[in-house]
C-alpha positions, 0 to 999 in steps of 0.5 A, a space after each residue: 263353719 265351726 272348726 272343732 279342735 281335737 281334744 287329746 284324751 288319755 288312754 285306758 291304762 293312764 286312767 286305771 293308774 290314776 284311779 289306783 293312785 287315788 284309791 291308795 291315797 284315800 286308803 292311807 288317809 282313812 287308816 290314819 284317821 281311824 287310828 287317830 279316832 281309836 286312840 282318842 276313844 281309848 285314851 278318853 278319861 271322861 267317864 272316870 273323871 265324872 265318877 270321881 267328881 260324883 265321889 267328891 260331891 258325896 264326900 263333901 256332903 258326908 255321904 262317903 265313908 273313908 277309906 273308900 275302895 271301889 272298882 269302876 269299869 276297868 279302874 280301881 279307885 281308892 280314897 284315903 284321908 291324910 291328917 296333918 297338923 294344919 290341913 286335912 287332905 283327902 287323896 283320890 286315886 284311880 288306876 286303870 287295870 290294864 294300862 296302869 294309867 293313874 289319875 290322882 286328885 287331892 282335896 285340901 280342907 282347912 
């Protein structure tokens, strides 16, 4: 005959406490991940980078008249030409209206 061993079971209170602790840990982890994703989306500059690349393409193909000023989404864009004795330089500047973040690009021509 098989002798069954008695398995020690946890009480209802221990189970509830463990469940609450697991839920709290998952809530903290989900809030942390939510903040990370929100900040990465907020700090993303891929849209303005693509637009500046498009403006640079237009400049190289002589479709853009300088000085150029424009607004794209929440960004103020200005493109100006600076003439030196050796090189012609074009400065592209994009500044975010709210965060004052600035992206600058320089095109040097001989």
